[in-house]
C-alpha positions in Angstrom: -130.7 141.1 205.7 -132.8 142.7 203.1 -132.2 146.4 202.4 -134.5 148.7 200.4 -133.4 151.0 197.6 -133.7 154.7 198.3 -137.3 155.6 197.8 -140.3 157.9 198.4 -139.0 161.5 198.5 -136.6 162.3 195.7 -134.5 164.8 197.6 -134.1 162.9 200.9 -131.6 160.3 202.0 -132.9 157.1 203.6 -131.6 155.3 206.6 -127.9 154.2 206.7 -128.6 150.5 206.4 -130.3 151.0 203.1 -127.5 153.1 201.8 -124.9 150.6 203.0 -126.6 147.9 201.0 -126.5 150.1 197.9 -122.8 150.8 198.5 -122.2 147.1 198.5 -123.3 147.3 194.8 -119.9 148.9 194.2 -118.1 146.2 196.0 -116.8 148.4 198.9 -117.7 148.8 202.5 -119.0 152.0 203.9 -118.8 151.4 207.7 -116.6 154.5 208.1 -119.0 156.8 206.3 -122.2 157.8 207.9 -124.8 159.4 205.6 -126.9 162.3 206.6 -130.5 161.3 207.4 -133.1 163.9 206.9 -136.4 164.0 208.8 -139.4 163.0 206.7 -143.1 162.3 207.3 -142.8 159.1 205.2 -142.5 156.0 207.3 -140.1 153.2 206.5 -143.2 150.9 205.9 -144.3 153.3 203.1 -140.8 153.3 201.7 -140.7 149.5 201.6 -144.1 149.3 200.1 -143.3 151.7 197.2 -139.7 150.5 196.4 -139.1 149.1 193.0 -135.8 147.2 193.6 -134.6 145.2 196.6 -131.0 144.2 197.0 -130.2 141.2 199.2 -126.6 140.3 200.2 -125.6 136.8 199.3 -124.3 135.1 202.4 -120.5 134.7 202.9 -119.7 136.4 199.6 -117.3 139.4 199.9 -116.4 140.9 196.5 -112.8 141.9 195.7 -113.8 144.4 193.1 -116.2 147.2 192.4 -118.9 145.1 190.8 -122.4 144.3 192.1 -122.4 140.5 191.4 -122.5 139.6 195.1 -126.0 140.9 195.3 -129.2 139.2 194.4 -131.5 141.7 192.8 -135.2 141.3 193.3 -137.5 143.6 191.4 -141.1 144.4 192.2 -143.5 146.8 190.4 -142.2 150.4 190.6 -141.4 153.5 188.6 -139.1 153.3 185.7 -136.8 150.3 186.4 -135.9 147.8 183.7 -134.2 144.8 185.3 -133.1 143.2 182.0 -131.4 146.4 180.8 -129.8 146.8 184.3 -128.3 143.3 184.0 -127.1 143.9 180.5 -125.5 147.3 181.1 -124.2 146.1 184.5 -122.3 143.4 182.8 -120.8 145.9 180.3 -119.5 148.3 182.9 -118.3 145.6 185.3 -116.4 143.8 182.6 -114.8 147.1 181.5 -113.9 148.1 185.0 -112.2 144.8 185.7 -110.2 145.0 182.5 -109.1 148.6 183.2 -108.0 147.9 186.7 -104.8 145.9 186.0 -103.9 148.1 183.0 -104.3 151.3 185.1 -102.2 150.0 188.0 -99.4 148.9 185.6 -99.6 152.4 184.0 -99.1 154.1 187.4 -96.2 151.8 188.2 -94.5 152.6 184.8 -94.6 156.3 185.7 -92.0 155.7 188.5 -89.4 155.2 185.7 -90.7 157.3 182.8 -92.3 160.3 184.7 -91.3 160.2 188.4 -92.6 163.8 188.8 -96.1 162.5 188.2 -96.1 159.6 190.6 -96.7 161.7 193.6 -99.7 163.4 192.1 -103.1 162.4 193.3 -104.5 162.1 189.8 -107.3 160.2 188.2 -109.0 160.2 184.8 -112.4 160.4 183.2 -114.0 160.5 179.7 -114.9 163.8 178.1 -117.9 164.5 175.8 -115.9 163.4 172.7 -115.0 160.1 174.3 -111.3 161.0 174.9 -109.6 160.3 178.2 -108.7 163.3 180.3 -106.6 163.5 183.4 -108.1 164.7 186.7 -106.7 166.0 189.9 -103.9 167.9 188.2 -103.5 171.0 186.1 -101.2 172.8 183.7 -98.4 170.8 182.0 -99.0 167.8 184.3 -102.6 167.5 183.1 -101.6 167.8 179.5 -98.9 165.2 179.9 -101.0 162.7 181.8 -103.9 163.1 179.4 -101.6 162.4 176.5 -100.1 159.3 178.2 -103.5 157.9 179.2 -104.8 158.2 175.6 -101.7 156.4 174.3 -102.4 153.2 176.3 -103.5 150.6 173.7 -107.2 149.8 174.1 -107.6 151.8 177.3 -109.8 154.5 175.9 -112.2 152.0 174.4 -112.5 150.2 177.8 -113.1 153.6 179.5 -115.9 154.4 177.0 -117.4 151.0 177.5 -117.5 151.6 181.2 -119.0 155.1 180.8 -121.7 153.9 178.4 -122.5 150.9 180.5 -122.8 153.0 183.7 -124.9 155.6 181.9 -127.3 152.9 180.6 -127.4 151.2 184.0 -128.3 154.3 185.8 -131.0 155.2 183.2 -132.5 151.7 183.5 -132.7 151.9 187.3 -135.7 153.0 189.3 -136.7 156.6 189.6 -136.2 156.0 193.3 -132.6 154.9 192.9 -129.8 155.8 190.5 -132.5 156.6 187.8 -133.1 159.9 189.5 -129.8 161.1 188.1 -129.2 162.3 184.6 -125.8 160.8 183.6 -124.8 161.5 180.0 -121.8 162.2 177.8 -121.9 165.9 178.6 -121.8 165.6 182.4 -120.0 162.3 182.9 -116.6 163.9 183.3 -117.9 166.2 186.0 -119.6 163.3 187.8 -117.4 160.2 187.6 -113.7 160.0 188.1 -112.9 156.5 186.7 -109.3 156.5 188.1 -110.7 157.3 191.6 -113.2 154.5 191.3 -110.5 152.0 190.3 -108.3 153.1 193.2 -111.0 153.0 195.8 -110.9 149.3 196.3 -107.2 149.6 197.4 -108.1 152.1 200.1 -109.2 150.3 203.2 -112.3 151.6 205.0 -112.8 154.4 202.4 -115.7 153.8 200.0 -116.2 157.4 199.0 -114.3 157.1 195.8 -116.3 154.3 194.2 -118.6 155.1 191.3 -121.7 154.7 193.4 -120.7 157.3 196.0 -119.5 159.6 193.3 -122.8 159.5 191.5 -124.7 160.0 194.8 -122.5 162.9 195.7 -122.1 164.7 192.4 -124.9 163.4 190.2 -127.3 165.8 188.5 -130.9 165.2 189.2 -133.2 164.4 186.3 -136.0 166.7 187.2 -138.3 165.6 184.4 -138.1 162.0 185.6 -138.5 163.0 189.2 -141.5 165.2 188.6 -144.1 162.4 189.2 -142.4 161.7 192.6 -142.4 165.4 193.6 -146.0 165.9 192.7 -147.3 162.6 194.2 
């Protein structure tokens, strides 16, 4: 079943089926999460006619990670999308995320012996504006200690920065109707994407709210300069 990327009015949410298809891009199911649908004078036919990217689920393929490889991406003329860059950046952040996953899970297991006081903490991590890892979900001495330990993992910071740069590039290359309506950069990445939460999301059954897609949808900063043509159209 073909689903259409969010389109038409830049401040509105489209129907749940379209959102579910986009959530599939992050490799997680969203059946337990119902988006808010706002009333609009724009018909679904108009939305379909103006969309720039269409995602089609490949039959009988259920991903076990947070990538988007199980979707076929069809592009049609629209505002702002660059399918070649989307593919290139998508491969970067997907590869980095897959590589980080095992390392991060092993790190959390190691805390049971080295720092049992931290194991019970619901922490995550992100990348700050300087490219350093920073612990999230904790404060004070626990935040300082976790931040230090995360940055000491060999090669982990490089992978996290590859993921961040890949996701930032992917969002920028996407349509103005889709993820491209968000301004995701080094300055606001830490406030927008919790990488640890995104990695853990695939281990939480029926809870897709932690994956990177939902985080960007929920906390992303609108790029008003890019959205202006939509607003004034």
